[in-house]
C-alpha positions as CSV (number, residue, x, y, z in Angstrom):
1,M,106.5,132.8,137.7
2,K,106.5,132.4,133.7
3,R,109.5,134.8,133.2
4,L,111.5,132.9,136.0
5,A,110.8,129.8,134.5
6,F,111.0,131.2,131.1
7,A,115.0,132.9,132.3
8,A,115.6,129.6,134.1
9,A,115.3,127.6,130.8
10,A,117.1,130.1,128.6
11,A,120.3,130.2,130.9
12,L,119.8,126.5,131.0
13,S,120.3,125.8,127.1
14,F,123.1,128.8,127.0
15,A,124.9,125.9,129.4
16,L,124.1,122.9,127.4
17,P,126.8,122.0,125.3
18,A,126.3,122.7,120.8
19,F,125.3,119.7,119.1
20,A,127.6,118.7,116.7
21,G,127.4,115.5,114.1
22,E,129.9,112.7,113.8
23,Q,132.8,113.6,112.0
24,Y,133.5,111.8,109.2
25,V,136.9,109.4,109.5
26,D,137.7,106.4,107.4
27,G,140.3,103.6,107.9
28,T,142.8,105.3,108.2
29,G,141.4,106.7,111.5
30,Y,141.9,110.5,110.7
31,A,139.3,113.4,109.5
32,V,139.9,113.9,106.2
33,S,141.7,111.0,105.4
34,G,145.2,112.3,107.6
35,Y,145.0,115.0,104.9
36,D,146.2,118.8,106.0
37,V,143.0,121.0,105.8
38,V,144.6,124.2,106.3
39,A,146.8,123.3,103.3
40,Y,143.8,123.4,101.0
41,R,143.9,127.2,101.4
42,S,147.4,127.3,99.9
43,L,146.5,125.4,96.8
44,E,145.7,126.3,93.1
45,M,142.2,125.9,92.7
46,N,141.2,124.6,89.3
47,P,138.5,126.1,87.3
48,V,134.7,124.2,87.3
49,G,135.1,121.1,85.1
50,S,138.6,120.0,85.6
51,P,140.2,118.4,88.7
52,Q,141.5,119.6,91.6
53,T,145.0,119.9,92.5
54,A,146.2,117.1,94.9
55,P,146.0,118.3,98.6
56,V,148.9,117.9,101.2
57,R,149.5,114.3,103.6
58,G,149.4,115.6,106.9
59,S,152.0,114.3,109.1
60,T,151.5,111.7,112.2
61,A,153.9,114.2,114.3
62,F,151.2,117.3,114.0
63,T,147.9,116.2,114.9
64,A,145.2,117.9,117.0
65,D,141.7,116.9,118.1
66,Y,138.6,118.3,117.1
67,N,135.0,117.3,116.8
68,G,135.5,113.6,118.1
69,A,138.1,112.5,115.6
70,T,142.1,113.3,115.0
71,W,143.9,116.0,112.3
72,A,146.4,115.7,110.7
73,F,148.7,118.5,109.4
74,A,152.2,119.1,107.6
75,S,153.5,121.2,109.9
76,A,153.4,122.9,113.7
77,E,152.0,126.0,111.6
78,N,149.2,124.5,110.0
79,R,148.2,122.6,113.3
80,D,148.1,126.0,114.9
81,A,146.4,127.5,113.0
82,F,143.7,125.0,112.8
83,L,143.2,124.7,116.8
84,E,142.8,128.4,116.9
85,N,139.8,128.1,114.4
86,P,139.0,124.6,113.5
87,A,135.4,125.5,111.8
88,Y,137.1,127.5,109.5
89,Y,139.5,124.7,108.5
90,A,137.1,121.5,108.8
91,P,135.2,120.8,105.4
92,Q,131.8,121.3,106.1
93,Y,129.0,118.7,106.7
94,D,131.9,116.6,108.9
95,G,134.0,115.9,105.8
96,H,130.5,113.8,104.5
97,C,129.7,114.5,100.4
98,A,128.3,118.2,99.9
99,Y,126.3,116.7,96.8
100,G,124.9,113.5,99.4
101,V,124.0,115.9,102.0
102,S,122.3,117.9,99.5
103,K,120.5,114.9,98.4
104,G,119.7,114.4,102.3
105,G,122.0,111.5,102.9
106,K,125.7,111.3,105.1
107,V,128.2,109.3,102.7
108,P,131.9,109.5,102.7
109,A,133.8,112.2,100.6
110,N,136.8,111.9,98.7
111,P,139.9,114.7,99.9
112,N,140.8,114.9,96.7
113,L,137.6,116.2,95.0
114,W,137.4,119.3,96.7
115,R,136.3,123.2,96.3
116,I,136.2,125.9,98.3
117,V,133.5,128.2,98.0
118,D,132.7,131.3,99.7
119,D,135.8,130.4,102.0
120,K,134.1,127.1,102.7
121,L,136.3,123.9,101.8
122,Y,133.7,121.1,100.6
123,L,134.2,117.6,100.0
124,N,132.4,115.1,97.3
125,I,132.5,111.4,97.0
126,T,133.6,110.5,93.0
127,D,134.5,112.7,90.5
128,V,131.3,111.4,88.6
129,V,129.4,113.1,91.8
130,V,131.5,116.3,91.4
131,G,130.5,116.9,87.7
132,F,126.3,116.9,89.6
133,W,127.8,119.5,92.2
134,E,129.3,121.4,89.8
135,E,126.5,121.7,87.4
136,D,125.1,124.5,90.3
137,I,127.3,124.8,93.0
138,P,124.8,127.6,94.9
139,G,121.7,125.7,94.3
140,N,123.7,122.3,96.0
141,I,124.6,124.0,99.1
142,T,121.2,125.6,99.5
143,L,120.0,122.1,99.4
144,A,122.6,121.0,101.3
145,E,122.1,123.3,104.0
146,G,118.6,123.1,104.3
147,N,119.3,119.5,104.7
148,W,121.6,119.5,107.4
149,P,119.7,120.3,110.5
150,G,118.3,117.1,109.8
151,I,120.7,114.9,109.5
152,E,123.8,116.1,111.2
153,G,122.7,114.2,114.1
154,K,123.0,111.3,112.6
155,A,125.9,109.0,112.9
156,A,128.8,109.4,110.6
157,S,128.6,107.3,107.5
158,D,131.1,104.1,107.8
159,S,131.1,103.1,104.3
160,V,134.3,103.3,102.7
161,I,135.4,106.1,100.0
162,P,135.1,104.4,96.0
163,K,137.8,104.4,93.8
164,F,139.7,105.8,96.9
165,N,142.9,104.9,99.0
166,S,144.4,106.8,101.7
167,E,148.1,105.9,103.2
168,G,146.7,108.5,105.9
169,P,149.5,110.9,106.9
170,V,152.6,110.6,106.8
171,A,155.0,108.5,109.3
172,N,157.1,110.9,111.5
């Protein structure tokens, strides 16, 4: 009888959807402030301590829904690539600040303050925070990975991104 109950519980757990946290969406109404997350992969990444290359704004003509949010892309090709593997392209921690998650909280992230580490996109909130993040990127990722399971299910940040105003995606 115990085996039957265990098998039923296991089968039921596989049938339930995976729990994911809420995607951070700012006042633009788009994930990552309407920037094209696929395009980050083709940008030149600058060395630690240097500002990153500016991200590419998406377009209202090329959008997709994922994790409860609308995402914008610069081209149909980028949108289609995203739809094939959204978890690969989406920023870590549902678009929240990676350093904030390493400290145990969900705070917004600025799409201009990005870095790809081990083939994953990370965003941070301010240039000052980027300095702290870059002092020990591997250590901060380890801390964030440890904190994330405990905060993932909490509501997305409803704060605005300091010192950042996005026009959102290009209207087409």
